[in-house]
N, C-alpha and C positions, 0 to 999 in steps of 0.2 A: 795439915793434910791438903792434898791437891783439891782445889774447889770443885773440879769437875769429876772427881772420883765418886762412884764407879762408872759414871756415864762415859767418860773418855775411853777406857780400855774396851768396854763393851762395843762402843761405836767403831773403834779401830779394827776389832776382830771381825765384826759383821762386814765392815768395809772391805777387808782383805778377802773374805769369803766370796763376796759379790764380784770382786775383780777377777778372782780365780775362776768363778763360774762363767764370766764373760769370755775368759780365755778358752774355756772348754767348748763353749757354744759357737763363738765367732772364729772360724778357721781362715778368714781372709785377711787377718792382720799381717802387716809386714813386720820385718824384724825389729825395727825401731819401736813400733807400737807394742809388740809383744814383750820386749825387754822393759819398756816403760811400765807396763801393767804389772809385771813381775816385781820390779823394784818398788813400786808403790805399795804392793801387797806386803812384801817382806818388811818394808819400813813401818807399815801400819802394825804389823805383829811386833816388831821391836819396840815401838812406842807404847803398845799396849802392855807388853810384859814389863817394861821399865816403870810404867805407871802403877802396876800392881806391886812390884817389889819395893819400890821406894815411895809408896803413897803417903806415908806419914813419918818418914825418917830420911836421914841422909847417911846411913851406915855405909862404911866401906866394906863391901861384900861382893860375892860373885865376880871375882877378879878376872877370871878367864872369859866369862860372858862379856864383861866390859871391854876387855882387850879386843875381842872380835867385833863387838857392836860398834865401838867408837871408830874403827877403821872402815866398817861398812857404812857408817854415816858419812864419812868423807867421800867414799866411793860413790854413794848414791847422790850426794850433792853435786858431783861432776857428771855422773852418767845420766841422770835424769834430764838435765838440759841438753846433753849430747844426744839423747834419744829424740828429743824434740827436733834437733837439727837433722837427724837421720830421717825422721818422718817427712818433714817438709822437703828435704832434698830428694827423697825417693818419689814423693808425689810430683815434684817438678820434673824429674826425669821421665815419669810415666806420661806426662802431658806434652813432652817435646814432640814436635811434629815430624817423627821419623817413620819412613815407610816400612823399613825392615825391623823385625823384632831384634832385641839385643842378642848377641852371640853368647855361647856358653863361656867363653873366656872373659867377655865383658861382665857377665853375671857374676862370675867367680871373683873378679877384681872388685866389683861393687860390694860383694858380701864380705871380702876381707877388709875393705874400707870401713864398712859399718861395724864390724867386730872390733876393729882397731879403735875407732872413735868411741864406741859405746862401752867397750870392756877393757881393752888393753891400756888405753890412755888413762881412764879413771883408776886402774889398778896402780899404775905408776904414780899417780898423784896421791893415792891413799896409802902408799907404802913409802916410797923414797921421799917425795916432796913433803908429805905430812910429817915425817920424822924430823926433817930439817927445822920446822918451825913449831914442833910439838913441845909445849912447856911443862907438861906433867904427863904422867902415865894415863890418867883419865880424870874427868871431872864428874863428881856426883852432885846433882842438884835435887834438893828435897822436892818430892812430888813429881819429878820428871825422870830421875834415874841417871844413868851414866851418859855422858856427852863427851864428844871430842873437845880438845882444848889446844889452842895455838896462841903464840905470842903475837899480837897485832903489830904488823910491820909492813914495810914496802915489799919485802921478799915474800911474805905470806900472801899479799895481794897478787903478785906476779905468778906464784906457784899454784895457789888454790882458788882464792876468792874471785879472780878475774873470769874464770871459765863459766860459771853460772850466769854471767852477764854477756860474754862474748857470744856464746852459742845461740841464745835466743835472739840476740841482735842480728846475727847473720841470717837467721830464719826470717826475722820480721822485716829486715831491710832489703834482702835480696830475693830469697826463694818465694816467700808469700806474695809480694807484688807480682813476681813473674807468673805465678800460678793463676792469680786473679786476672791478670792481663791476658793470659792465654785463653781462658774461658770466656772473657768478655769479647775478644776480637775474633777468636777461632773456635767457637763452641762446638761446631760440627766436626771440625778436624780433631779437636781434643777428644771427642767421643770416639772417633776412629782410632786415635792413638791408644786409648784405654782398651780397645778391643784386642790389641796385641798382647795384653796381659790377662790371660784367661782367669787368673785367680783374683783379679781386681775389677769388679763390676763398678758401675757408676755409683749405686748406692753405697757400696763398701768404700769407694774412693771418698765420697762425701763425708762419711763417718770418720775416716781417718784424718781427713782434712780438718773437720771440726775439732777432733782431738788435738791436732797440732796447733790450731789457732788458740784454743782455750788454754792449752798448756803454756804457750808463749805468754799469755796474759797473767798466768800464775807464776812461772819460773822467772820471768824478768824482774818483777818486783822483789822476789825472794833474793835474787842475786844482787840487786842494788842495795837492799837492806843489809845483806851480809857484809857488804863493803864498808858500811858506815863506821863500825867499831875500829877499823884500821887507820882512820884519819884523825886529825887533831880534835880532841874533845876536852872539855874542862876536866881538871884533875880529879874532881869528885866523881866523875862518871867513867873513868877508864885510864888508859895509858897515854903518855905523850907519843906522838908519832915519831918513829925512827925507821930508816930504811932497813937496817939489819943490826940488831944489838950485839950480835956475835954468838958463836956456838956455846961458850961457857955460861953466859947469863941465861940463855934459854933453857939449857939442860942442867942447870945447877941443882935444882930440887926436883927430882924425878917422881917423888912419892905422889900417889893419888891425892886429890883435894876434894873435900866435901864442903858444900856451902848450902845455905838456905836461899830461898828466892830473894829475900830482903838483902842478904849479904851480896848476892850477885848483882842486885840493882845498884848497890853502892860501888861495886867494882866496875860495872859497865852497864848502864841502863839499856843501851842499844843491843848489847850482846844478850842480855836477859830477854828482851823483847823479841829478838831474832829467834832465840831458842823456842819460845812458846809459839811464835808465828809460824815457824817452819813445821811444827807438829800439826797444827790445824790446817796449814796449807796442803800438806801431803794428804790429809783426810779429805779435803775439798777436791783435790785431784782424783781421788778414788771415786768420789761421788759423781764427778763429771764423766769419768770413764764408764761407769755404770749407766748413767743417763743417756750417753751418746750411743753405746753399743747394746744396752739392755732394752731400750724402748724404741729407738729410731730404726 
């Protein structure tokens, strides 16, 4: 049985409720922050339901649920770090020392860019790209439930695993330093620039900025850890690294696979650790969201 059962599902459900409560109370969140909150809450619910259904078993059941959930897991793994990039990019644009407020055409282009980065691109990754490297219908892990499953390879890195690293890196290397530098050198001018955004006060800006910075600290390690199973590991802990083994080997056995945690550790210790780490990291993100917007 899952060692943290029933604490973990209760914690995730409460976490999801608090995040949705924040969304109802705080109306000044930008699109990236709103999407991030919704994705964290939905993923908390998914992890909680999985923890209940498979608390003490690895039975192959709830096939339709698993088909939907495993694709959503891939979607969230791409969209959450993309939302972090959207947040920091929007905050950077808000502090640019521009005299005139953005035109309606520019706001429309920015909205389309955010929707494309936060929704359209993750949908492509979770549907087309995921199917290219998907090695079974889904994976059932005892105590954790259904999880997405891919064949570790160079193609998988380029199609899926690279984005949770690239997006936070862009935020941390470019946008975050620019934001901090602007406030350091031009604090008064930056306050004036924020005044051109009626829905974004300085306290609201600071909250969203804190959310973006904290999320980078969480998402970047998750992305790096997710990359590890795709590279050379001892045979006892995973697969030898190949760039692409071919369509036939990957899709040869499409049936769902059920494993215990011990069996998954033998298959790939890092993959097993990443699965458990990602569950608690998502819960930690939810706590940070509530701490930033619920109390500050």
